[in-house]
A tleap script that builds the chain and sets N, CA, C and O, in Angstrom:
source leaprc.protein.ff14SB
mol = sequence {
  NMET ALA THR THR THR ALA ALA VAL THR LEU
  THR SER ASP LEU LEU SER ASP ASN MET SER
  VAL SER ALA SER THR THR CYS VAL LYS ALA
  GLY THR THR ALA ASP GLY LEU ASP GLN ILE
  GLU TYR GLY TYR VAL GLU VAL ALA THR GLY
  ASP GLU TYR ASP LEU ILE ALA THR THR PRO
  THR ALA ALA LYS ALA SER LYS LEU PHE VAL
  LYS ASN HIE SER ILE ASP GLU THR TYR TYR
  ILE ALA ILE THR GLN ASN SER GLN ALA ILE
  GLY ARG LEU TYR ALA GLY ASP TRP MET PHE
  ILE PRO ALA ASP PHE HIE ASP ALA ALA ALA
  ASP ILE ALA ILE THR SER ASN GLY GLY THR
  ASN LYS ILE GLU TYR ALA LEU PHE HIE GLU
  GLY THR ALA LEU THR THR CTHR
}
set mol.1.N position { 20.575 8.539 72.123 }
set mol.1.CA position { 20.513 7.156 71.734 }
set mol.1.C position { 19.277 6.523 72.374 }
set mol.1.O position { 19.079 6.627 73.585 }
set mol.2.N position { 18.454 5.873 71.568 }
set mol.2.CA position { 17.270 5.177 72.057 }
set mol.2.C position { 17.669 3.809 72.599 }
set mol.2.O position { 18.590 3.169 72.091 }
set mol.3.N position { 16.966 3.376 73.628 }
set mol.3.CA position { 17.200 2.025 74.133 }
set mol.3.C position { 15.856 1.325 74.333 }
set mol.3.O position { 14.862 1.947 74.707 }
set mol.4.N position { 15.853 0.072 74.086 }
set mol.4.CA position { 14.699 -0.784 74.348 }
set mol.4.C position { 15.195 -1.930 75.201 }
set mol.4.O position { 16.103 -2.660 74.803 }
set mol.5.N position { 14.599 -2.093 76.381 }
set mol.5.CA position { 14.983 -3.164 77.281 }
set mol.5.C position { 13.794 -4.091 77.484 }
set mol.5.O position { 12.686 -3.632 77.762 }
set mol.6.N position { 14.017 -5.377 77.347 }
set mol.6.CA position { 12.993 -6.382 77.588 }
set mol.6.C position { 13.344 -7.127 78.868 }
set mol.6.O position { 14.493 -7.520 79.069 }
set mol.7.N position { 12.350 -7.321 79.734 }
set mol.7.CA position { 12.565 -8.046 80.982 }
set mol.7.C position { 11.437 -9.060 81.165 }
set mol.7.O position { 10.268 -8.751 80.936 }
set mol.8.N position { 11.800 -10.267 81.578 }
set mol.8.CA position { 10.830 -11.340 81.779 }
set mol.8.C position { 11.127 -12.016 83.112 }
set mol.8.O position { 12.284 -12.276 83.441 }
set mol.9.N position { 10.073 -12.299 83.877 }
set mol.9.CA position { 10.193 -13.074 85.102 }
set mol.9.C position { 9.220 -14.237 85.020 }
set mol.9.O position { 8.025 -14.032 84.806 }
set mol.10.N position { 9.717 -15.457 85.188 }
set mol.10.CA position { 8.891 -16.661 85.178 }
set mol.10.C position { 8.928 -17.294 86.548 }
set mol.10.O position { 10.002 -17.474 87.121 }
set mol.11.N position { 7.766 -17.636 87.083 }
set mol.11.CA position { 7.702 -18.368 88.341 }
set mol.11.C position { 6.747 -19.542 88.166 }
set mol.11.O position { 5.760 -19.440 87.438 }
set mol.12.N position { 7.037 -20.651 88.829 }
set mol.12.CA position { 6.201 -21.843 88.720 }
set mol.12.C position { 6.260 -22.623 90.017 }
set mol.12.O position { 7.297 -22.685 90.677 }
set mol.13.N position { 5.120 -23.223 90.377 }
set mol.13.CA position { 5.087 -24.101 91.540 }
set mol.13.C position { 4.787 -25.541 91.118 }
set mol.13.O position { 4.294 -26.334 91.920 }
set mol.14.N position { 5.085 -25.880 89.857 }
set mol.14.CA position { 4.836 -27.224 89.345 }
set mol.14.C position { 5.801 -28.262 89.919 }
set mol.14.O position { 5.464 -29.443 90.003 }
set mol.15.N position { 6.974 -27.835 90.304 }
set mol.15.CA position { 7.977 -28.743 90.868 }
set mol.15.C position { 7.859 -28.762 92.381 }
set mol.15.O position { 7.187 -27.909 92.960 }
set mol.16.N position { 8.502 -29.720 93.025 }
set mol.16.CA position { 8.474 -29.761 94.483 }
set mol.16.C position { 9.134 -28.518 95.078 }
set mol.16.O position { 8.726 -28.040 96.136 }
set mol.17.N position { 10.157 -27.997 94.395 }
set mol.17.CA position { 10.765 -26.726 94.771 }
set mol.17.C position { 10.283 -25.679 93.776 }
set mol.17.O position { 10.305 -25.918 92.569 }
set mol.18.N position { 9.853 -24.529 94.264 }
set mol.18.CA position { 9.402 -23.474 93.367 }
set mol.18.C position { 10.540 -23.012 92.470 }
set mol.18.O position { 11.699 -22.973 92.883 }
set mol.19.N position { 10.194 -22.665 91.242 }
set mol.19.CA position { 11.183 -22.195 90.283 }
set mol.19.C position { 10.922 -20.719 89.998 }
set mol.19.O position { 9.772 -20.300 89.869 }
set mol.20.N position { 11.970 -19.952 89.903 }
set mol.20.CA position { 11.851 -18.552 89.539 }
set mol.20.C position { 13.048 -18.174 88.672 }
set mol.20.O position { 14.199 -18.372 89.062 }
set mol.21.N position { 12.765 -17.634 87.507 }
set mol.21.CA position { 13.816 -17.232 86.578 }
set mol.21.C position { 13.535 -15.802 86.129 }
set mol.21.O position { 12.408 -15.488 85.747 }
set mol.22.N position { 14.522 -14.952 86.168 }
set mol.22.CA position { 14.393 -13.578 85.689 }
set mol.22.C position { 15.502 -13.290 84.701 }
set mol.22.O position { 16.639 -13.731 84.876 }
set mol.23.N position { 15.164 -12.551 83.666 }
set mol.23.CA position { 16.169 -12.168 82.677 }
set mol.23.C position { 15.778 -10.838 82.068 }
set mol.23.O position { 14.594 -10.517 81.966 }
set mol.24.N position { 16.765 -10.072 81.666 }
set mol.24.CA position { 16.504 -8.840 80.931 }
set mol.24.C position { 17.635 -8.621 79.942 }
set mol.24.O position { 18.754 -9.096 80.135 }
set mol.25.N position { 17.323 -7.902 78.894 }
set mol.25.CA position { 18.321 -7.609 77.879 }
set mol.25.C position { 18.006 -6.278 77.225 }
set mol.25.O position { 16.844 -5.885 77.126 }
set mol.26.N position { 19.032 -5.592 76.785 }
set mol.26.CA position { 18.850 -4.390 75.988 }
set mol.26.C position { 18.864 -4.811 74.532 }
set mol.26.O position { 19.821 -5.431 74.068 }
set mol.27.N position { 17.812 -4.479 73.815 }
set mol.27.CA position { 17.693 -4.833 72.399 }
set mol.27.C position { 18.523 -3.849 71.579 }
set mol.27.O position { 18.237 -2.652 71.553 }
set mol.28.N position { 19.545 -4.359 70.916 }
set mol.28.CA position { 20.469 -3.495 70.186 }
set mol.28.C position { 20.415 -3.758 68.687 }
set mol.28.O position { 19.918 -4.789 68.234 }
set mol.29.N position { 20.939 -2.803 67.934 }
set mol.29.CA position { 21.010 -2.932 66.486 }
set mol.29.C position { 21.975 -4.054 66.104 }
set mol.29.O position { 22.868 -4.411 66.872 }
set mol.30.N position { 21.781 -4.600 64.910 }
set mol.30.CA position { 22.636 -5.684 64.416 }
set mol.30.C position { 24.091 -5.239 64.370 }
set mol.30.O position { 24.397 -4.148 63.891 }
set mol.31.N position { 24.981 -6.083 64.866 }
set mol.31.CA position { 26.410 -5.816 64.788 }
set mol.31.C position { 26.927 -4.822 65.806 }
set mol.31.O position { 28.073 -4.383 65.706 }
set mol.32.N position { 26.097 -4.447 66.802 }
set mol.32.CA position { 26.564 -3.506 67.823 }
set mol.32.C position { 26.289 -4.079 69.201 }
set mol.32.O position { 25.560 -5.060 69.350 }
set mol.33.N position { 26.876 -3.460 70.192 }
set mol.33.CA position { 26.590 -3.832 71.574 }
set mol.33.C position { 26.065 -2.644 72.364 }
set mol.33.O position { 25.751 -2.784 73.546 }
set mol.34.N position { 25.963 -1.485 71.739 }
set mol.34.CA position { 25.567 -0.288 72.467 }
set mol.34.C position { 24.402 0.472 71.839 }
set mol.34.O position { 23.634 1.109 72.560 }
set mol.35.N position { 24.250 0.422 70.528 }
set mol.35.CA position { 23.203 1.207 69.873 }
set mol.35.C position { 21.862 0.492 69.971 }
set mol.35.O position { 21.683 -0.582 69.396 }
set mol.36.N position { 20.918 1.090 70.702 }
set mol.36.CA position { 19.618 0.470 70.898 }
set mol.36.C position { 18.715 0.595 69.682 }
set mol.36.O position { 18.894 1.481 68.846 }
set mol.37.N position { 17.739 -0.309 69.597 }
set mol.37.CA position { 16.737 -0.219 68.537 }
set mol.37.C position { 16.001 1.105 68.689 }
set mol.37.O position { 15.630 1.489 69.798 }
set mol.38.N position { 15.789 1.803 67.574 }
set mol.38.CA position { 15.258 3.159 67.675 }
set mol.38.C position { 13.976 3.401 66.871 }
set mol.38.O position { 13.569 4.550 66.694 }
set mol.39.N position { 13.339 2.335 66.385 }
set mol.39.CA position { 12.090 2.489 65.656 }
set mol.39.C position { 11.061 1.498 66.206 }
set mol.39.O position { 11.413 0.416 66.675 }
set mol.40.N position { 9.787 1.885 66.141 }
set mol.40.CA position { 8.719 1.029 66.647 }
set mol.40.C position { 7.496 1.158 65.748 }
set mol.40.O position { 7.172 2.238 65.254 }
set mol.41.N position { 6.834 0.037 65.555 }
set mol.41.CA position { 5.521 0.017 64.918 }
set mol.41.C position { 4.607 -0.671 65.913 }
set mol.41.O position { 4.890 -1.788 66.346 }
set mol.42.N position { 3.512 -0.016 66.280 }
set mol.42.CA position { 2.641 -0.503 67.349 }
set mol.42.C position { 1.200 -0.535 66.868 }
set mol.42.O position { 0.794 0.303 66.063 }
set mol.43.N position { 0.428 -1.493 67.351 }
set mol.43.CA position { -0.975 -1.532 66.982 }
set mol.43.C position { -1.812 -2.379 67.916 }
set mol.43.O position { -1.294 -3.176 68.698 }
set mol.44.N position { -3.118 -2.187 67.818 }
set mol.44.CA position { -4.107 -2.958 68.555 }
set mol.44.C position { -5.223 -3.262 67.571 }
set mol.44.O position { -5.822 -2.339 67.017 }
set mol.45.N position { -5.515 -4.537 67.343 }
set mol.45.CA position { -6.525 -4.927 66.362 }
set mol.45.C position { -7.467 -5.960 66.962 }
set mol.45.O position { -7.103 -6.692 67.882 }
set mol.46.N position { -8.681 -6.009 66.429 }
set mol.46.CA position { -9.624 -7.065 66.758 }
set mol.46.C position { -9.807 -7.884 65.497 }
set mol.46.O position { -10.173 -7.352 64.449 }
set mol.47.N position { -9.553 -9.187 65.599 }
set mol.47.CA position { -9.580 -10.073 64.445 }
set mol.47.C position { -10.687 -11.105 64.652 }
set mol.47.O position { -10.670 -11.856 65.628 }
set mol.48.N position { -11.653 -11.137 63.725 }
set mol.48.CA position { -12.783 -12.058 63.826 }
set mol.48.C position { -12.359 -13.485 63.489 }
set mol.48.O position { -11.372 -13.692 62.783 }
set mol.49.N position { -13.101 -14.460 63.990 }
set mol.49.CA position { -12.821 -15.870 63.739 }
set mol.49.C position { -12.658 -16.151 62.259 }
set mol.49.O position { -13.477 -15.741 61.436 }
set mol.50.N position { -11.581 -16.861 61.934 }
set mol.50.CA position { -11.316 -17.252 60.553 }
set mol.50.C position { -10.584 -16.210 59.739 }
set mol.50.O position { -10.051 -16.523 58.674 }
set mol.51.N position { -10.546 -14.968 60.217 }
set mol.51.CA position { -9.841 -13.913 59.480 }
set mol.51.C position { -8.347 -14.004 59.728 }
set mol.51.O position { -7.904 -14.365 60.819 }
set mol.52.N position { -7.571 -13.669 58.691 }
set mol.52.CA position { -6.117 -13.587 58.823 }
set mol.52.C position { -5.719 -12.131 58.718 }
set mol.52.O position { -6.276 -11.382 57.916 }
set mol.53.N position { -4.750 -11.730 59.535 }
set mol.53.CA position { -4.304 -10.343 59.579 }
set mol.53.C position { -2.785 -10.325 59.563 }
set mol.53.O position { -2.145 -11.023 60.349 }
set mol.54.N position { -2.202 -9.523 58.663 }
set mol.54.CA position { -0.751 -9.322 58.645 }
set mol.54.C position { -0.421 -8.226 59.646 }
set mol.54.O position { -0.906 -7.101 59.524 }
set mol.55.N position { 0.402 -8.551 60.633 }
set mol.55.CA position { 0.674 -7.608 61.713 }
set mol.55.C position { 1.500 -6.404 61.288 }
set mol.55.O position { 1.219 -5.283 61.713 }
set mol.56.N position { 2.495 -6.614 60.472 }
set mol.56.CA position { 3.453 -5.551 60.198 }
set mol.56.C position { 3.169 -4.933 58.828 }
set mol.56.O position { 3.224 -5.619 57.807 }
set mol.57.N position { 2.866 -3.637 58.814 }
set mol.57.CA position { 2.489 -2.961 57.576 }
set mol.57.C position { 3.699 -2.643 56.700 }
set mol.57.O position { 3.598 -2.665 55.473 }
set mol.58.N position { 4.821 -2.353 57.310 }
set mol.58.CA position { 6.031 -2.063 56.555 }
set mol.58.C position { 6.979 -3.236 56.678 }
set mol.58.O position { 6.844 -4.047 57.594 }
set mol.59.N position { 7.919 -3.337 55.787 }
set mol.59.CA position { 8.912 -4.408 55.872 }
set mol.59.C position { 10.240 -3.813 56.302 }
set mol.59.O position { 10.882 -3.106 55.525 }
set mol.60.N position { 10.667 -4.092 57.543 }
set mol.60.CA position { 11.984 -3.621 57.962 }
set mol.60.C position { 13.066 -4.215 57.062 }
set mol.60.O position { 12.878 -5.277 56.468 }
set mol.61.N position { 14.169 -3.539 56.971 }
set mol.61.CA position { 15.264 -3.972 56.122 }
set mol.61.C position { 15.783 -5.333 56.562 }
set mol.61.O position { 15.984 -5.579 57.751 }
set mol.62.N position { 15.999 -6.211 55.591 }
set mol.62.CA position { 16.547 -7.541 55.886 }
set mol.62.C position { 17.914 -7.396 56.534 }
set mol.62.O position { 18.598 -6.393 56.334 }
set mol.63.N position { 18.305 -8.382 57.298 }
set mol.63.CA position { 19.600 -8.451 57.978 }
set mol.63.C position { 19.762 -7.357 59.039 }
set mol.63.O position { 20.882 -7.012 59.415 }
set mol.64.N position { 18.655 -6.824 59.512 }
set mol.64.CA position { 18.684 -5.860 60.608 }
set mol.64.C position { 17.980 -6.475 61.808 }
set mol.64.O position { 17.238 -7.447 61.666 }
set mol.65.N position { 18.210 -5.916 62.975 }
set mol.65.CA position { 17.600 -6.442 64.192 }
set mol.65.C position { 16.128 -6.044 64.277 }
set mol.65.O position { 15.771 -4.888 64.053 }
set mol.66.N position { 15.289 -7.012 64.602 }
set mol.66.CA position { 13.864 -6.779 64.824 }
set mol.66.C position { 13.406 -7.676 65.966 }
set mol.66.O position { 13.757 -8.855 66.015 }
set mol.67.N position { 12.623 -7.118 66.880 }
set mol.67.CA position { 12.040 -7.877 67.991 }
set mol.67.C position { 10.538 -7.613 67.969 }
set mol.67.O position { 10.103 -6.469 67.843 }
set mol.68.N position { 9.743 -8.688 68.094 }
set mol.68.CA position { 8.298 -8.583 67.985 }
set mol.68.C position { 7.623 -9.020 69.287 }
set mol.68.O position { 7.918 -10.087 69.826 }
set mol.69.N position { 6.716 -8.179 69.778 }
set mol.69.CA position { 5.882 -8.487 70.934 }
set mol.69.C position { 4.447 -8.633 70.448 }
set mol.69.O position { 3.954 -7.774 69.718 }
set mol.70.N position { 3.764 -9.717 70.846 }
set mol.70.CA position { 2.354 -9.930 70.516 }
set mol.70.C position { 1.649 -10.436 71.765 }
set mol.70.O position { 2.152 -11.328 72.449 }
set mol.71.N position { 0.468 -9.860 72.067 }
set mol.71.CA position { -0.325 -10.325 73.207 }
set mol.71.C position { -1.774 -10.489 72.786 }
set mol.71.O position { -2.337 -9.631 72.107 }
set mol.72.N position { -2.376 -11.606 73.199 }
set mol.72.CA position { -3.788 -11.863 72.975 }
set mol.72.C position { -4.546 -11.389 74.214 }
set mol.72.O position { -4.462 -12.017 75.269 }
set mol.73.N position { -5.284 -10.283 74.091 }
set mol.73.CA position { -6.005 -9.704 75.221 }
set mol.73.C position { -7.403 -10.290 75.394 }
set mol.73.O position { -8.168 -9.800 76.224 }
set mol.74.N position { -7.753 -11.317 74.640 }
set mol.74.CA position { -9.071 -11.935 74.774 }
set mol.74.C position { -9.239 -12.502 76.177 }
set mol.74.O position { -8.259 -12.837 76.842 }
set mol.75.N position { -10.478 -12.605 76.620 }
set mol.75.CA position { -10.775 -13.100 77.961 }
set mol.75.C position { -11.187 -14.568 77.933 }
set mol.75.O position { -10.830 -15.321 78.839 }
set mol.76.N position { -11.920 -14.984 76.924 }
set mol.76.CA position { -12.397 -16.367 76.830 }
set mol.76.C position { -11.216 -17.296 76.571 }
set mol.76.O position { -10.516 -17.148 75.570 }
set mol.77.N position { -10.990 -18.260 77.475 }
set mol.77.CA position { -9.815 -19.133 77.376 }
set mol.77.C position { -9.849 -20.072 76.178 }
set mol.77.O position { -8.837 -20.705 75.876 }
set mol.78.N position { -10.973 -20.182 75.489 }
set mol.78.CA position { -11.031 -21.032 74.290 }
set mol.78.C position { -10.624 -20.272 73.029 }
set mol.78.O position { -10.428 -20.888 71.981 }
set mol.79.N position { -10.494 -18.965 73.109 }
set mol.79.CA position { -10.075 -18.156 71.952 }
set mol.79.C position { -8.552 -18.228 71.817 }
set mol.79.O position { -7.830 -18.213 72.813 }
set mol.80.N position { -8.084 -18.306 70.596 }
set mol.80.CA position { -6.644 -18.251 70.364 }
set mol.80.C position { -6.359 -17.706 68.973 }
set mol.80.O position { -7.240 -17.634 68.116 }
set mol.81.N position { -5.112 -17.328 68.775 }
set mol.81.CA position { -4.650 -16.932 67.445 }
set mol.81.C position { -3.522 -17.872 67.034 }
set mol.81.O position { -2.647 -18.208 67.831 }
set mol.82.N position { -3.565 -18.284 65.783 }
set mol.82.CA position { -2.469 -19.061 65.205 }
set mol.82.C position { -1.519 -18.058 64.568 }
set mol.82.O position { -1.954 -17.150 63.859 }
set mol.83.N position { -0.233 -18.217 64.816 }
set mol.83.CA position { 0.765 -17.275 64.314 }
set mol.83.C position { 1.663 -17.986 63.312 }
set mol.83.O position { 2.179 -19.070 63.582 }
set mol.84.N position { 1.842 -17.360 62.147 }
set mol.84.CA position { 2.713 -17.908 61.108 }
set mol.84.C position { 3.633 -16.824 60.574 }
set mol.84.O position { 3.338 -15.632 60.664 }
set mol.85.N position { 4.748 -17.261 60.018 }
set mol.85.CA position { 5.620 -16.366 59.264 }
set mol.85.C position { 6.005 -17.094 57.988 }
set mol.85.O position { 6.553 -18.196 58.020 }
set mol.86.N position { 5.705 -16.451 56.861 }
set mol.86.CA position { 6.020 -17.030 55.554 }
set mol.86.C position { 5.441 -18.444 55.442 }
set mol.86.O position { 6.098 -19.360 54.948 }
set mol.87.N position { 4.192 -18.603 55.913 }
set mol.87.CA position { 3.432 -19.869 55.890 }
set mol.87.C position { 3.993 -20.941 56.820 }
set mol.87.O position { 3.555 -22.090 56.757 }
set mol.88.N position { 4.937 -20.599 57.671 }
set mol.88.CA position { 5.483 -21.546 58.652 }
set mol.88.C position { 4.851 -21.260 60.015 }
set mol.88.O position { 4.873 -20.123 60.486 }
set mol.89.N position { 4.292 -22.286 60.643 }
set mol.89.CA position { 3.655 -22.113 61.944 }
set mol.89.C position { 4.685 -21.746 63.006 }
set mol.89.O position { 5.740 -22.371 63.110 }
set mol.90.N position { 4.365 -20.730 63.784 }
set mol.90.CA position { 5.180 -20.353 64.933 }
set mol.90.C position { 4.548 -20.909 66.202 }
set mol.90.O position { 5.243 -21.443 67.066 }
set mol.91.N position { 3.226 -20.782 66.313 }
set mol.91.CA position { 2.538 -21.294 67.494 }
set mol.91.C position { 1.182 -20.647 67.664 }
set mol.91.O position { 0.664 -19.993 66.759 }
set mol.92.N position { 0.613 -20.845 68.856 }
set mol.92.CA position { -0.693 -20.298 69.205 }
set mol.92.C position { -0.571 -19.461 70.471 }
set mol.92.O position { 0.197 -19.782 71.378 }
set mol.93.N position { -1.337 -18.392 70.510 }
set mol.93.CA position { -1.460 -17.599 71.725 }
set mol.93.C position { -2.918 -17.649 72.160 }
set mol.93.O position { -3.800 -17.139 71.469 }
set mol.94.N position { -3.163 -18.267 73.313 }
set mol.94.CA position { -4.507 -18.319 73.875 }
set mol.94.C position { -4.764 -17.035 74.664 }
set mol.94.O position { -3.859 -16.222 74.852 }
set mol.95.N position { -6.006 -16.862 75.122 }
set mol.95.CA position { -6.386 -15.654 75.863 }
set mol.95.C position { -5.382 -15.371 76.979 }
set mol.95.O position { -5.112 -16.237 77.811 }
set mol.96.N position { -4.835 -14.166 76.995 }
set mol.96.CA position { -3.872 -13.762 78.013 }
set mol.96.C position { -2.427 -14.105 77.705 }
set mol.96.O position { -1.524 -13.588 78.362 }
set mol.97.N position { -2.179 -14.972 76.712 }
set mol.97.CA position { -0.805 -15.344 76.348 }
set mol.97.C position { -0.120 -14.213 75.583 }
set mol.97.O position { -0.777 -13.363 74.981 }
set mol.98.N position { 1.204 -14.221 75.620 }
set mol.98.CA position { 1.992 -13.242 74.877 }
set mol.98.C position { 3.289 -13.894 74.426 }
set mol.98.O position { 3.665 -14.963 74.907 }
set mol.99.N position { 3.964 -13.234 73.496 }
set mol.99.CA position { 5.282 -13.700 73.055 }
set mol.99.C position { 6.160 -12.496 72.754 }
set mol.99.O position { 5.670 -11.414 72.432 }
set mol.100.N position { 7.463 -12.705 72.864 }
set mol.100.CA position { 8.464 -11.705 72.495 }
set mol.100.C position { 9.565 -12.471 71.799 }
set mol.100.O position { 10.268 -13.260 72.431 }
set mol.101.N position { 9.727 -12.249 70.493 }
set mol.101.CA position { 10.663 -13.047 69.701 }
set mol.101.C position { 11.488 -12.164 68.782 }
set mol.101.O position { 11.061 -11.066 68.423 }
set mol.102.N position { 12.669 -12.636 68.399 }
set mol.102.CA position { 13.370 -11.977 67.304 }
set mol.102.C position { 12.631 -12.323 66.016 }
set mol.102.O position { 12.146 -13.445 65.862 }
set mol.103.N position { 12.543 -11.389 65.108 }
set mol.103.CA position { 11.813 -11.628 63.865 }
set mol.103.C position { 12.745 -11.424 62.676 }
set mol.103.O position { 13.587 -10.525 62.681 }
set mol.104.N position { 12.590 -12.256 61.671 }
set mol.104.CA position { 13.424 -12.202 60.467 }
set mol.104.C position { 12.559 -11.782 59.288 }
set mol.104.O position { 11.781 -12.585 58.773 }
set mol.105.N position { 12.685 -10.549 58.863 }
set mol.105.CA position { 11.918 -10.020 57.741 }
set mol.105.C position { 12.814 -9.956 56.512 }
set mol.105.O position { 13.190 -8.874 56.063 }
set mol.106.N position { 13.153 -11.128 55.971 }
set mol.106.CA position { 14.095 -11.199 54.861 }
set mol.106.C position { 13.486 -10.766 53.533 }
set mol.106.O position { 14.231 -10.444 52.607 }
set mol.107.N position { 12.175 -10.746 53.406 }
set mol.107.CA position { 11.524 -10.221 52.205 }
set mol.107.C position { 10.083 -9.881 52.542 }
set mol.107.O position { 9.632 -10.152 53.654 }
set mol.108.N position { 9.350 -9.291 51.602 }
set mol.108.CA position { 7.987 -8.836 51.834 }
set mol.108.C position { 7.040 -9.981 52.177 }
set mol.108.O position { 6.018 -9.748 52.822 }
set mol.109.N position { 7.349 -11.215 51.762 }
set mol.109.CA position { 6.485 -12.357 52.049 }
set mol.109.C position { 6.705 -12.899 53.459 }
set mol.109.O position { 5.977 -13.794 53.889 }
set mol.110.N position { 7.674 -12.386 54.172 }
set mol.110.CA position { 8.034 -12.916 55.482 }
set mol.110.C position { 7.293 -12.223 56.622 }
set mol.110.O position { 7.776 -12.208 57.754 }
set mol.111.N position { 6.137 -11.655 56.337 }
set mol.111.CA position { 5.345 -10.978 57.348 }
set mol.111.C position { 4.850 -11.966 58.402 }
set mol.111.O position { 4.754 -13.166 58.144 }
set mol.112.N position { 4.542 -11.453 59.579 }
set mol.112.CA position { 3.932 -12.249 60.632 }
set mol.112.C position { 2.413 -12.150 60.446 }
set mol.112.O position { 1.851 -11.054 60.452 }
set mol.113.N position { 1.759 -13.300 60.282 }
set mol.113.CA position { 0.310 -13.331 60.099 }
set mol.113.C position { -0.338 -14.015 61.294 }
set mol.113.O position { 0.208 -14.964 61.858 }
set mol.114.N position { -1.515 -13.516 61.670 }
set mol.114.CA position { -2.281 -14.152 62.735 }
set mol.114.C position { -3.651 -14.526 62.183 }
set mol.114.O position { -4.237 -13.790 61.389 }
set mol.115.N position { -4.152 -15.684 62.615 }
set mol.115.CA position { -5.482 -16.136 62.241 }
set mol.115.C position { -6.262 -16.376 63.523 }
set mol.115.O position { -5.807 -17.099 64.409 }
set mol.116.N position { -7.432 -15.768 63.618 }
set mol.116.CA position { -8.250 -15.843 64.811 }
set mol.116.C position { -9.091 -17.110 64.838 }
set mol.116.O position { -9.626 -17.529 63.812 }
set mol.117.N position { -9.208 -17.720 66.017 }
set mol.117.CA position { -10.012 -18.929 66.212 }
set mol.117.C position { -10.835 -18.808 67.491 }
set mol.117.O position { -10.360 -18.279 68.496 }
set mol.118.N position { -12.065 -19.298 67.446 }
set mol.118.CA position { -12.919 -19.339 68.631 }
set mol.118.C position { -13.808 -18.134 68.806 }
set mol.118.O position { -14.866 -18.245 69.425 }
set mol.119.N position { -13.427 -17.011 68.295 }
set mol.119.CA position { -14.186 -15.767 68.437 }
set mol.119.C position { -13.298 -14.603 68.055 }
set mol.119.O position { -12.174 -14.808 67.595 }
set mol.120.N position { -13.775 -13.397 68.235 }
set mol.120.CA position { -12.985 -12.207 67.920 }
set mol.120.C position { -11.905 -12.026 68.984 }
set mol.120.O position { -12.202 -11.841 70.164 }
set mol.121.N position { -10.655 -12.083 68.549 }
set mol.121.CA position { -9.511 -11.926 69.442 }
set mol.121.C position { -9.015 -10.485 69.396 }
set mol.121.O position { -8.964 -9.867 68.333 }
set mol.122.N position { -8.651 -9.960 70.561 }
set mol.122.CA position { -8.139 -8.597 70.689 }
set mol.122.C position { -6.623 -8.694 70.844 }
set mol.122.O position { -6.119 -9.226 71.833 }
set mol.123.N position { -5.908 -8.172 69.851 }
set mol.123.CA position { -4.463 -8.383 69.754 }
set mol.123.C position { -3.709 -7.058 69.851 }
set mol.123.O position { -4.041 -6.088 69.170 }
set mol.124.N position { -2.696 -7.036 70.701 }
set mol.124.CA position { -1.772 -5.914 70.802 }
set mol.124.C position { -0.430 -6.377 70.261 }
set mol.124.O position { -0.011 -7.504 70.526 }
set mol.125.N position { 0.252 -5.519 69.504 }
set mol.125.CA position { 1.564 -5.895 68.987 }
set mol.125.C position { 2.477 -4.684 68.917 }
set mol.125.O position { 2.029 -3.544 68.799 }
set mol.126.N position { 3.772 -4.967 68.994 }
set mol.126.CA position { 4.782 -3.923 68.844 }
set mol.126.C position { 6.002 -4.545 68.174 }
set mol.126.O position { 6.478 -5.604 68.584 }
set mol.127.N position { 6.492 -3.887 67.156 }
set mol.127.CA position { 7.718 -4.302 66.489 }
set mol.127.C position { 8.776 -3.248 66.774 }
set mol.127.O position { 8.635 -2.089 66.384 }
set mol.128.N position { 9.837 -3.663 67.457 }
set mol.128.CA position { 10.980 -2.794 67.719 }
set mol.128.C position { 12.025 -3.151 66.671 }
set mol.128.O position { 12.387 -4.320 66.532 }
set mol.129.N position { 12.518 -2.149 65.927 }
set mol.129.CA position { 13.435 -2.475 64.840 }
set mol.129.C position { 14.338 -1.294 64.509 }
set mol.129.O position { 14.234 -0.224 65.108 }
set mol.130.N position { 15.212 -1.508 63.558 }
set mol.130.CA position { 16.162 -0.466 63.163 }
set mol.130.C position { 16.139 -0.176 61.679 }
set mol.130.O position { 16.830 0.736 61.223 }
set mol.131.N position { 15.357 -0.931 60.903 }
set mol.131.CA position { 15.633 -0.972 59.496 }
set mol.131.C position { 14.784 -0.226 58.508 }
set mol.131.O position { 15.073 -0.337 57.316 }
set mol.132.N position { 13.754 0.533 58.875 }
set mol.132.CA position { 12.974 1.242 57.874 }
set mol.132.C position { 13.653 2.569 57.570 }
set mol.132.O position { 13.809 3.409 58.456 }
set mol.133.N position { 14.050 2.755 56.340 }
set mol.133.CA position { 14.728 3.975 55.941 }
set mol.133.C position { 13.705 5.064 55.679 }
set mol.133.O position { 12.744 4.848 54.941 }
set mol.134.N position { 13.895 6.211 56.265 }
set mol.134.CA position { 13.032 7.356 56.031 }
set mol.134.C position { 13.643 8.203 54.924 }
set mol.134.O position { 14.856 8.413 54.901 }
set mol.135.N position { 12.823 8.686 54.016 }
set mol.135.CA position { 13.329 9.491 52.904 }
set mol.135.C position { 12.937 10.948 53.087 }
set mol.135.O position { 11.931 11.259 53.724 }
set mol.136.N position { 13.731 11.820 52.531 }
set mol.136.CA position { 13.440 13.255 52.604 }
set mol.136.C position { 12.781 13.687 51.295 }
set mol.136.O position { 12.924 13.028 50.265 }
set mol.137.N position { 12.065 14.793 51.353 }
set mol.137.CA position { 11.407 15.306 50.139 }
set mol.137.C position { 12.196 16.439 49.538 }
set mol.137.O position { 11.796 16.995 48.515 }
savepdb mol mol.pdb
quit
């Protein structure tokens, strides 16, 4: 059985008392508590300013569990990528920022798209999922 575990630690000194939060979870298939996500699509791309790039080449099966990791490896703090799904804005990732979100791929138009701003952004991504059916010959 494959397992995928995500762990995040946040610390901040913005408050008078320092804040520290840690969390981790095992990413499991839809409708289960034990079967881990067992498929991954991974990539690293460089996207020039103004270009849009669809991150996920295949469409995982709708109504299945999918978790998406995206990191902007750019160094210049003015560079960012705008992230959308099905033409709906999700947000921006500036140089060094990352995100880990559940993703809903309900149809082929629901891909995650990134648009580069400020310069060529270097993007790493990984989709952990359960839903691409493999066929035999």
